[in-house]
PLY file of the C-alpha trace (Angstrom):
ply
format ascii 1.0
element vertex 329
property float x
property float y
property float z
element edge 328
property int vertex1
property int vertex2
end_header
-115.52 189.58 225.52
-113.94 192.53 226.14
-110.47 192.98 224.27
-107.70 193.19 226.95
-105.31 196.32 226.79
-101.58 195.44 227.63
-99.32 198.35 228.41
-95.50 197.98 227.96
-92.39 200.44 227.82
-90.09 200.45 224.78
-87.24 202.62 224.85
-88.50 204.96 227.36
-91.72 205.37 225.09
-94.87 204.32 226.57
-97.76 202.89 224.31
-100.51 200.20 224.53
-101.48 197.29 222.10
-104.94 195.95 221.91
-104.79 192.24 221.82
-107.87 190.47 221.06
-108.13 186.86 222.06
-110.62 184.60 221.42
-111.53 182.14 223.54
-113.06 179.21 222.38
-116.47 178.10 224.55
-116.26 182.14 225.99
-118.57 182.35 229.10
-118.74 178.70 229.86
-115.01 177.46 229.66
-113.24 175.37 226.91
-114.35 171.76 226.25
-113.06 168.90 224.28
-115.40 167.20 222.08
-116.91 163.87 223.44
-116.34 160.55 222.11
-118.60 158.97 219.38
-121.22 156.25 220.54
-120.11 152.70 219.57
-122.20 151.88 216.32
-123.28 148.38 215.74
-121.91 146.25 212.58
-123.82 146.43 209.34
-124.40 144.00 206.68
-122.61 145.05 203.32
-123.57 142.30 201.17
-125.73 139.19 201.12
-124.25 135.65 201.91
-125.24 133.51 198.77
-127.26 130.27 199.07
-125.12 127.31 199.09
-125.64 123.53 197.16
-123.49 120.75 198.56
-123.18 116.97 197.88
-124.13 114.88 200.28
-121.06 114.71 201.99
-119.62 118.05 200.53
-117.63 120.73 202.46
-117.69 124.62 201.69
-115.97 127.24 203.26
-117.27 130.96 203.18
-115.05 133.92 204.36
-117.91 135.83 206.00
-115.78 138.98 206.03
-116.72 140.17 203.00
-120.61 140.15 204.12
-120.15 142.42 207.08
-118.37 145.77 208.28
-117.94 147.71 211.27
-118.64 151.76 210.87
-116.08 152.49 213.65
-113.57 150.19 212.09
-113.47 147.38 215.41
-112.21 143.86 214.42
-115.46 141.77 214.17
-115.61 138.00 215.72
-117.90 135.81 213.81
-120.00 132.96 215.14
-122.50 130.54 212.99
-125.53 128.42 213.60
-127.72 125.99 211.52
-131.28 125.38 211.96
-130.62 121.52 211.70
-127.29 120.22 212.84
-128.61 116.55 212.11
-127.69 117.39 208.48
-124.77 119.82 208.77
-121.80 120.53 211.19
-120.37 123.96 211.18
-116.65 125.15 212.09
-115.77 128.69 212.63
-112.20 129.80 212.74
-111.84 133.47 212.39
-113.60 134.76 209.77
-114.01 131.34 207.93
-117.17 129.40 208.42
-117.09 125.70 207.18
-120.13 123.73 206.43
-119.57 119.85 206.69
-122.71 118.05 205.14
-123.85 114.96 206.78
-126.55 113.98 204.67
-125.23 110.44 203.09
-127.53 108.55 205.65
-130.73 110.17 204.39
-132.20 109.20 200.93
-133.58 112.84 200.00
-132.52 116.12 199.37
-132.15 118.10 202.81
-132.65 121.90 203.27
-131.20 124.36 206.16
-130.44 127.81 207.08
-127.30 128.79 207.96
-127.21 131.82 210.45
-123.99 134.06 210.87
-123.33 136.80 213.39
-120.67 139.60 213.41
-120.21 140.86 216.59
-118.05 143.85 217.85
-115.97 144.48 220.82
-118.68 146.13 222.74
-121.41 143.11 222.16
-123.27 144.77 219.29
-123.81 142.16 216.34
-125.39 142.02 212.52
-126.26 138.70 211.54
-127.73 137.07 208.43
-128.65 133.62 207.28
-128.32 131.97 203.97
-130.18 128.61 202.57
-127.80 125.20 202.66
-129.41 122.66 200.27
-127.50 118.95 200.27
-127.86 116.36 197.72
-129.91 113.18 198.56
-127.74 110.61 200.33
-126.76 107.20 199.24
-126.61 105.00 202.40
-129.92 105.18 203.87
-132.90 104.15 201.80
-136.64 104.40 201.76
-138.26 101.40 199.60
-141.99 102.05 198.74
-142.42 98.54 196.99
-143.88 100.20 193.82
-142.49 97.51 191.72
-141.97 93.92 191.77
-137.93 94.09 191.78
-136.71 92.67 195.05
-133.20 92.60 194.01
-131.99 94.90 196.58
-133.34 92.57 199.34
-131.48 89.12 200.00
-134.64 87.06 200.37
-134.43 83.48 202.56
-137.06 80.72 204.08
-139.62 83.32 202.37
-141.49 84.21 199.13
-142.18 87.79 197.94
-144.94 89.68 195.99
-146.03 93.27 195.46
-149.71 93.33 196.28
-151.35 96.88 196.09
-148.03 98.91 196.33
-146.99 96.76 199.54
-144.56 93.94 199.78
-145.92 90.66 201.04
-143.33 88.48 202.79
-144.49 84.83 203.38
-142.46 82.42 205.18
-141.81 78.96 203.69
-140.39 76.77 206.43
-141.99 75.81 209.23
-140.32 77.09 212.78
-138.18 79.51 210.63
-138.46 83.19 210.05
-138.90 84.55 206.21
-136.57 87.10 205.80
-135.78 89.98 203.48
-132.36 91.65 204.47
-130.54 94.74 203.01
-127.16 95.83 203.30
-125.93 99.34 203.84
-122.78 100.57 201.80
-121.92 101.98 205.04
-122.50 101.84 208.93
-124.71 104.15 210.12
-124.84 105.50 213.78
-127.90 107.22 215.51
-129.69 105.07 213.33
-134.02 105.08 212.92
-135.78 102.52 211.06
-139.58 103.43 210.44
-141.98 101.00 208.36
-145.73 100.71 208.14
-146.67 96.97 208.60
-149.47 94.89 208.66
-150.26 91.31 209.82
-152.81 88.91 208.42
-152.73 86.03 210.92
-152.89 85.56 214.59
-149.99 83.30 214.82
-147.13 85.33 213.29
-145.11 88.18 214.52
-143.50 90.82 212.54
-139.68 91.40 213.42
-137.61 94.38 212.05
-133.98 93.73 212.74
-130.53 95.98 213.01
-127.62 93.95 212.62
-124.66 95.86 214.06
-121.89 93.74 212.77
-120.36 93.58 216.00
-119.58 90.34 217.99
-120.67 91.07 221.23
-124.32 92.42 220.52
-124.97 90.98 216.71
-128.15 92.74 216.14
-131.20 94.52 217.69
-134.91 93.82 216.90
-138.26 95.00 217.33
-140.78 92.24 217.64
-144.37 92.93 217.12
-146.97 90.34 217.53
-149.69 88.74 219.74
-150.18 86.27 222.43
-146.21 85.95 223.75
-145.87 85.63 227.42
-142.87 87.55 228.85
-142.04 87.20 232.81
-145.94 85.79 232.82
-147.35 88.87 231.33
-148.65 88.79 227.40
-147.03 91.18 225.22
-147.47 92.51 222.04
-143.99 93.80 221.45
-140.52 92.52 222.20
-137.46 94.44 222.22
-134.42 91.94 221.50
-131.14 91.46 221.54
-128.88 88.87 219.84
-126.11 88.42 222.41
-122.92 86.70 221.20
-123.38 83.31 220.04
-126.83 82.79 221.85
-130.20 83.37 220.49
-131.92 86.17 220.67
-132.78 87.50 224.32
-135.88 89.60 225.22
-134.48 93.26 226.57
-137.87 94.87 227.38
-141.62 93.99 226.54
-145.00 95.25 227.00
-148.57 95.52 225.58
-150.12 98.29 223.40
-153.99 98.98 222.51
-152.48 100.52 219.03
-151.11 97.35 218.04
-154.46 96.17 217.88
-154.60 97.69 214.56
-151.52 95.98 213.22
-154.54 93.10 212.11
-157.06 95.70 210.71
-154.73 98.07 208.85
-150.94 99.52 208.53
-149.60 100.93 211.50
-146.53 103.34 211.38
-143.80 102.14 213.95
-140.14 103.79 214.66
-137.51 101.73 215.94
-134.10 103.93 216.84
-130.81 103.88 218.67
-129.69 107.43 220.13
-127.11 108.14 222.65
-126.98 104.83 223.95
-130.64 103.93 224.17
-133.19 101.83 222.25
-136.58 103.86 221.42
-139.89 102.52 220.01
-142.55 104.24 219.09
-146.20 103.04 217.61
-148.25 105.91 215.71
-146.21 108.38 217.13
-147.05 107.23 220.59
-143.54 106.07 222.76
-143.98 102.74 223.86
-140.27 101.79 225.20
-137.13 103.58 225.98
-134.64 101.26 226.87
-130.94 102.39 228.25
-128.28 100.09 226.38
-125.21 102.11 226.80
-123.56 100.40 223.48
-123.83 103.10 220.39
-123.67 100.41 217.74
-124.37 101.31 214.00
-126.37 99.28 211.97
-124.87 97.45 208.93
-127.88 95.73 207.68
-131.72 96.04 208.12
-133.82 93.24 208.08
-137.75 92.69 207.31
-139.13 89.43 208.83
-142.17 87.41 209.40
-141.92 84.75 212.25
-144.35 82.16 212.69
-145.49 81.38 216.10
-145.65 77.70 217.51
-146.04 75.39 214.50
-147.56 77.61 212.28
-146.23 77.57 208.47
-146.72 79.98 205.71
-147.39 83.17 207.58
-147.48 86.41 205.99
-146.45 90.03 206.88
-147.28 93.05 204.59
-144.63 96.19 204.63
-146.24 99.22 202.73
-142.94 101.16 203.17
-139.40 101.01 205.08
-137.43 103.85 205.74
-133.88 103.80 207.13
-131.64 107.05 208.34
-128.86 108.09 210.22
-125.74 109.52 210.26
-122.31 108.48 208.50
-119.26 108.59 210.53
-117.37 111.80 209.14
-113.73 110.69 208.04
-110.90 112.47 209.32
0 1
1 2
2 3
3 4
4 5
5 6
6 7
7 8
8 9
9 10
10 11
11 12
12 13
13 14
14 15
15 16
16 17
17 18
18 19
19 20
20 21
21 22
22 23
23 24
24 25
25 26
26 27
27 28
28 29
29 30
30 31
31 32
32 33
33 34
34 35
35 36
36 37
37 38
38 39
39 40
40 41
41 42
42 43
43 44
44 45
45 46
46 47
47 48
48 49
49 50
50 51
51 52
52 53
53 54
54 55
55 56
56 57
57 58
58 59
59 60
60 61
61 62
62 63
63 64
64 65
65 66
66 67
67 68
68 69
69 70
70 71
71 72
72 73
73 74
74 75
75 76
76 77
77 78
78 79
79 80
80 81
81 82
82 83
83 84
84 85
85 86
86 87
87 88
88 89
89 90
90 91
91 92
92 93
93 94
94 95
95 96
96 97
97 98
98 99
99 100
100 101
101 102
102 103
103 104
104 105
105 106
106 107
107 108
108 109
109 110
110 111
111 112
112 113
113 114
114 115
115 116
116 117
117 118
118 119
119 120
120 121
121 122
122 123
123 124
124 125
125 126
126 127
127 128
128 129
129 130
130 131
131 132
132 133
133 134
134 135
135 136
136 137
137 138
138 139
139 140
140 141
141 142
142 143
143 144
144 145
145 146
146 147
147 148
148 149
149 150
150 151
151 152
152 153
153 154
154 155
155 156
156 157
157 158
158 159
159 160
160 161
161 162
162 163
163 164
164 165
165 166
166 167
167 168
168 169
169 170
170 171
171 172
172 173
173 174
174 175
175 176
176 177
177 178
178 179
179 180
180 181
181 182
182 183
183 184
184 185
185 186
186 187
187 188
188 189
189 190
190 191
191 192
192 193
193 194
194 195
195 196
196 197
197 198
198 199
199 200
200 201
201 202
202 203
203 204
204 205
205 206
206 207
207 208
208 209
209 210
210 211
211 212
212 213
213 214
214 215
215 216
216 217
217 218
218 219
219 220
220 221
221 222
222 223
223 224
224 225
225 226
226 227
227 228
228 229
229 230
230 231
231 232
232 233
233 234
234 235
235 236
236 237
237 238
238 239
239 240
240 241
241 242
242 243
243 244
244 245
245 246
246 247
247 248
248 249
249 250
250 251
251 252
252 253
253 254
254 255
255 256
256 257
257 258
258 259
259 260
260 261
261 262
262 263
263 264
264 265
265 266
266 267
267 268
268 269
269 270
270 271
271 272
272 273
273 274
274 275
275 276
276 277
277 278
278 279
279 280
280 281
281 282
282 283
283 284
284 285
285 286
286 287
287 288
288 289
289 290
290 291
291 292
292 293
293 294
294 295
295 296
296 297
297 298
298 299
299 300
300 301
301 302
302 303
303 304
304 305
305 306
306 307
307 308
308 309
309 310
310 311
311 312
312 313
313 314
314 315
315 316
316 317
317 318
318 319
319 320
320 321
321 322
322 323
323 324
324 325
325 326
326 327
327 328
């Protein structure tokens, strides 16, 4: 750029001053620097793994684990791999984990994933393991000892044979019962068992007592030869309604249940979202809409003599009861 010459008169004297003016962007015009691009948040430290009691609570300030390089204010969200064992609450940068494992008799493990998001929608996330102690409300009994003190026995005798509980009815026309109470009510409960029969004039009944006056119990009964609406059934879904006797809510036949006289079969009987569901060896057999989400307070294993039969037996290789305990507060 050529310097400019400025002429002026001062007290009658003509002179000239050479002014050199440097202009930024000479030849292309002056421009301002453009704004920096938005950069995503970054993980600055690792979230620690968490170990909780079966009904424990822990709160993390997750802002310590993320930073935004542009100084933006971050928002946080959190999820878990298994919402059946923990519940997650997020308030600003605080993530609270509430354990729900009291209804499960084993250690449960899940992963907490936290996401930090900037105003432009860019994010960073990281996970941390969460381990929950075994619960004390649900149970799993593998009948590996002769001690049956946790069960209340009625109209029956018990013995452990080959790692299985043999329950034999002692009173004609009355079910032999082994009942076990829970420390607290379980909702969204599930009862699983491996069962076998040795006589064709008996049925196995798995009972979930609700402790309520309208529907006192639900039950799954497995056994042959019972007519329901003129059709032979190998399983019945029952309800103990008010002061009356058991009522059949649903019934059906399954070839898989034919194995119950040859070997053990695994059955699942559970209530969830207002439905009673039955599966045998993983195959869904029945899904009944009940619209009553009653919890379970006592679980029963019964052998039911059919007709005038006496001294009938059922075998239980193991039984497992799980569910959710109502969160307090």
